[in-house]
C-alpha positions as CSV (number, residue, x, y, z in Angstrom):
1,M,-5.8,-51.0,19.5
2,N,-1.6,-50.4,19.5
3,A,0.1,-47.5,20.3
4,R,1.1,-46.9,17.1
5,A,-3.0,-46.8,15.9
6,V,-3.8,-44.6,18.9
7,G,-1.1,-42.1,18.0
8,R,-2.0,-41.8,14.4
9,F,-5.7,-41.2,15.3
10,L,-4.8,-38.6,17.7
11,L,-2.7,-37.2,15.3
12,H,-5.7,-37.2,12.9
13,L,-7.8,-35.3,15.3
14,V,-5.6,-33.0,16.3
15,F,-5.2,-32.7,12.7
16,Y,-8.9,-31.9,12.2
17,V,-9.3,-29.6,15.0
18,I,-7.1,-27.1,13.6
19,V,-8.4,-27.3,10.2
20,A,-11.9,-26.6,12.0
21,F,-10.6,-24.0,14.2
22,L,-8.9,-22.0,10.6
23,L,-11.9,-22.5,8.0
24,V,-15.6,-22.6,10.2
25,P,-15.1,-18.7,10.5
26,V,-14.4,-18.6,7.0
27,A,-16.9,-20.8,6.0
28,L,-19.4,-18.9,8.4
29,T,-18.3,-15.8,7.1
30,V,-19.2,-16.8,3.2
31,V,-22.1,-18.5,3.6
32,G,-23.3,-15.4,5.5
33,S,-22.6,-13.0,2.4
34,F,-25.6,-14.6,0.9
35,A,-27.7,-14.2,4.1
36,R,-30.5,-11.6,4.3
37,A,-30.0,-11.3,7.4
38,W,-26.7,-12.1,9.4
39,Q,-26.9,-14.7,12.5
40,R,-24.5,-16.1,14.2
41,S,-25.5,-19.5,12.5
42,L,-24.4,-21.4,9.1
43,F,-28.3,-22.0,8.4
44,F,-30.2,-18.5,7.6
45,S,-33.9,-17.3,7.5
46,G,-33.1,-16.4,3.5
47,Y,-30.5,-15.9,0.8
48,T,-29.9,-13.3,-1.6
49,L,-26.9,-11.7,-4.2
50,D,-28.3,-8.1,-2.9
51,W,-25.2,-7.5,-0.8
52,Y,-22.6,-8.5,-3.7
53,R,-24.6,-5.8,-5.9
54,Y,-24.2,-3.3,-3.0
55,V,-20.4,-4.2,-2.6
56,W,-19.8,-3.8,-6.3
57,E,-22.0,-0.3,-6.7
58,N,-20.6,1.2,-4.2
59,Y,-16.8,-0.2,-3.6
60,S,-15.8,-1.8,-6.7
61,H,-13.4,1.1,-7.2
62,T,-11.2,0.0,-3.8
63,I,-11.1,-3.1,-5.5
64,A,-9.9,-2.0,-8.7
65,L,-7.1,0.7,-6.8
66,S,-6.2,-1.8,-4.9
67,L,-5.3,-4.3,-8.1
68,K,-3.6,-1.4,-9.8
69,V,-1.3,-0.6,-6.8
70,A,-0.8,-4.7,-6.2
71,T,0.4,-4.8,-10.0
72,L,2.7,-2.1,-10.1
73,S,4.0,-3.1,-6.7
74,V,4.8,-6.2,-8.5
75,L,6.6,-4.3,-11.2
76,I,8.7,-1.8,-9.1
77,T,9.8,-4.1,-6.8
78,T,11.1,-7.1,-9.5
79,L,12.9,-4.3,-11.6
80,A,14.6,-2.6,-8.4
81,G,14.7,-5.8,-6.2
82,V,15.8,-8.7,-8.2
83,P,19.1,-6.8,-9.6
84,A,19.6,-5.8,-5.7
85,S,19.4,-9.2,-4.8
86,Y,21.7,-10.3,-7.2
87,F,24.7,-7.9,-5.9
88,I,23.9,-9.1,-2.1
89,A,24.1,-12.6,-3.0
90,R,27.3,-12.4,-5.0
91,S,29.3,-9.6,-2.5
92,H,30.0,-10.9,1.0
93,T,31.5,-7.6,1.8
94,R,30.2,-5.8,5.3
95,L,29.0,-2.7,2.7
96,M,26.7,-4.9,1.3
97,E,25.4,-6.8,4.4
98,A,24.8,-3.5,5.9
99,F,22.7,-2.3,2.7
100,E,21.0,-5.9,3.0
101,E,19.8,-4.8,6.5
102,I,18.6,-1.5,5.8
103,L,16.7,-2.8,2.3
104,V,14.7,-5.0,4.8
105,M,14.6,-2.4,7.9
106,P,11.1,-1.9,6.6
107,M,9.8,-5.4,7.5
108,A,10.3,-4.4,10.9
109,I,8.7,-1.5,11.3
110,P,5.5,-1.0,11.8
111,G,2.9,0.4,9.1
112,L,1.9,2.9,11.1
113,A,5.7,4.5,12.1
114,L,6.2,4.0,8.5
115,A,3.0,6.1,6.8
116,F,3.7,9.1,9.4
117,A,7.3,9.0,8.0
118,L,6.2,8.9,4.7
119,I,3.8,11.8,5.1
120,Q,6.2,13.6,6.5
121,T,8.5,13.4,4.0
122,H,6.2,13.4,0.8
123,Y,3.5,15.2,2.0
124,F,2.8,16.9,-1.1
125,W,1.9,13.5,-2.9
126,R,-0.7,13.1,0.2
127,E,-3.9,13.3,-1.8
128,K,-2.6,11.2,-4.7
129,W,-3.0,7.0,-5.3
130,F,0.4,7.0,-6.0
131,F,1.0,7.8,-2.3
132,I,-0.4,4.4,-1.2
133,L,1.8,3.0,-4.1
134,L,4.6,4.5,-2.9
135,G,4.3,3.3,0.3
136,H,3.3,-0.2,-0.6
137,V,6.5,-0.5,-2.6
138,V,8.7,0.5,0.5
139,F,7.0,-1.8,2.5
140,T,6.9,-4.9,0.0
141,L,10.4,-4.7,-1.4
142,P,11.7,-6.4,1.6
143,F,9.8,-9.7,0.8
144,L,10.9,-10.3,-2.8
145,V,14.4,-9.2,-2.0
146,R,14.5,-11.7,0.9
147,T,12.7,-14.7,-1.5
148,V,15.2,-13.9,-4.2
149,V,18.4,-13.6,-2.5
150,A,17.8,-16.9,-0.7
151,T,17.2,-18.6,-3.9
152,L,20.4,-17.2,-5.1
153,R,22.2,-18.5,-2.2
154,G,21.3,-22.1,-2.9
155,L,23.0,-21.9,-6.2
156,D,26.7,-22.4,-6.8
157,L,26.5,-18.5,-8.8
158,K,30.2,-18.3,-9.0
159,L,30.7,-21.7,-10.5
160,L,27.2,-20.7,-13.1
161,E,29.2,-17.7,-14.2
162,E,32.4,-18.7,-14.2
163,C,31.6,-21.1,-17.0
164,A,29.4,-18.7,-18.9
165,A,32.8,-16.1,-18.7
166,S,34.8,-18.8,-20.1
167,L,32.4,-19.5,-22.7
168,G,32.8,-15.5,-23.9
169,A,29.5,-14.5,-22.0
170,T,29.8,-11.0,-21.2
171,W,28.2,-10.0,-17.5
172,L,24.8,-8.8,-18.9
173,Q,24.5,-11.9,-20.8
174,R,25.2,-14.0,-18.1
175,F,22.9,-12.4,-15.9
176,L,19.7,-12.5,-18.6
177,Y,20.7,-16.0,-19.8
178,I,22.2,-17.9,-16.6
179,V,21.0,-16.1,-13.8
180,L,17.6,-15.6,-14.2
181,P,16.7,-18.7,-15.6
182,N,17.9,-20.4,-12.5
183,V,16.1,-18.2,-10.2
184,R,12.7,-17.7,-12.3
185,N,10.6,-19.6,-9.7
186,G,11.8,-17.7,-6.5
187,I,11.6,-14.1,-8.7
188,I,7.8,-15.2,-9.2
189,A,7.4,-16.4,-5.9
190,G,8.4,-13.5,-4.5
191,A,6.2,-11.2,-6.5
192,L,3.4,-13.1,-5.7
193,M,4.3,-12.7,-2.6
194,V,4.6,-8.9,-2.8
195,F,1.0,-8.8,-4.6
196,T,-0.2,-10.9,-1.7
197,V,0.9,-8.5,0.9
198,S,0.1,-5.7,-0.8
199,L,-3.7,-6.4,-1.8
200,G,-4.2,-7.3,1.9
201,E,-2.0,-4.8,3.7
202,F,-4.1,-2.4,6.4
203,N,-2.2,-0.4,8.7
204,L,0.2,1.3,6.7
205,T,-2.6,2.2,3.9
206,F,-4.9,3.4,6.6
207,F,-2.8,6.2,6.9
208,L,-1.8,7.0,3.7
209,Y,-5.5,6.9,1.8
210,T,-8.4,9.4,0.8
211,P,-11.9,9.1,0.5
212,I,-11.3,9.1,-3.0
213,N,-8.6,6.5,-3.0
214,M,-9.6,4.1,-0.6
215,T,-7.9,0.6,-0.8
216,L,-10.0,-2.9,-0.6
217,P,-8.8,-3.6,3.0
218,V,-9.7,0.1,4.6
219,G,-12.9,-0.3,2.6
220,L,-13.5,-3.8,4.0
221,Y,-12.7,-2.3,7.3
222,E,-15.6,0.9,6.6
223,S,-17.9,-2.0,5.7
224,Y,-17.4,-3.9,9.1
225,A,-17.0,-0.8,11.4
226,S,-20.5,0.3,10.2
227,L,-21.8,-2.9,11.6
228,R,-23.2,-4.2,8.5
229,L,-22.3,-8.0,8.6
230,E,-23.9,-8.9,5.5
231,I,-22.1,-6.4,3.4
232,G,-18.4,-6.9,5.2
233,S,-19.0,-10.5,4.4
234,A,-19.5,-10.4,0.6
235,Y,-16.5,-7.9,0.4
236,T,-14.3,-10.8,2.3
237,T,-15.5,-13.1,0.1
238,I,-14.8,-11.3,-2.9
239,F,-11.0,-10.8,-1.1
240,L,-10.8,-14.2,-0.8
241,V,-11.8,-15.4,-4.4
242,I,-8.7,-12.9,-5.3
243,I,-6.5,-14.2,-2.8
244,I,-6.5,-18.0,-2.5
245,P,-5.2,-18.7,-5.8
246,V,-2.3,-16.7,-5.5
247,L,-1.8,-18.1,-1.9
248,L,-1.6,-21.8,-3.7
249,L,0.7,-20.5,-6.5
250,I,2.8,-19.4,-4.1
251,Q,2.6,-22.9,-2.1
252,Y,3.4,-24.7,-5.5
253,L,6.3,-22.3,-6.3
254,G,8.0,-23.2,-2.8
255,G,7.5,-26.3,-3.3
256,D,9.6,-26.3,-6.6
257,I,12.8,-24.1,-5.6
258,G,12.6,-26.9,-2.7
259,L,12.9,-29.4,-4.9
260,Q,15.6,-27.4,-7.0
261,K,18.1,-27.0,-4.1
262,E,17.7,-30.4,-3.3
263,A,18.6,-31.0,-7.2
264,G,21.6,-28.9,-6.7
265,K,23.1,-30.2,-3.8
266,V,23.1,-33.2,-5.8
């Protein structure tokens, strides 16, 4: 066995060890969601769907609220973030650089601190479900802005707009028919990232929710905190079923954006 074969073997070994390290706990959780009684093994004494029925009967409202908040977060951040990203990418002034830093600041602030600031500022909304939506919009907007700005900066935006303007296109026409189609995948990837982050956000939401306005991650925490691991496993599996397709789509679009940038360089 030569050195190249040994190196290839070690590379595959490390790869499979890492994959097993990441996926075995997930597999154990998924299989455990069907077990009659939890135990630390992939083999259980019996299997049932009762835990999924229990989650649906007692926590379906948390799943519905999380999906509603995540969807509205995507809508609001897209409507606000895409124009903001355009002006940030188009301008190179210090004022716009400062605006960009302020806009993405929530990424550097712990969710607990951000929630506390929102409670102090908007306490009169404390018992409303859209108080959680407000927190999620503030927290997730930087993710969309960063993604769209990076996509815009990968284009020769000035040249594209000058060509369109020379053909008589107005600013609105240039934005709608030139800029947006060229950053479509970046917008979709950013929106999906917002959806993913919003759906799984716990730290911020834990300090904003009320018993009647509970989201999926908070309900998941409650089920595990009660030591009902079978229920928590079923809850986790439902979350994975929702989130994994979104993550795969983000990965696909991320690769597509990279190909677009390489094509633009050529």
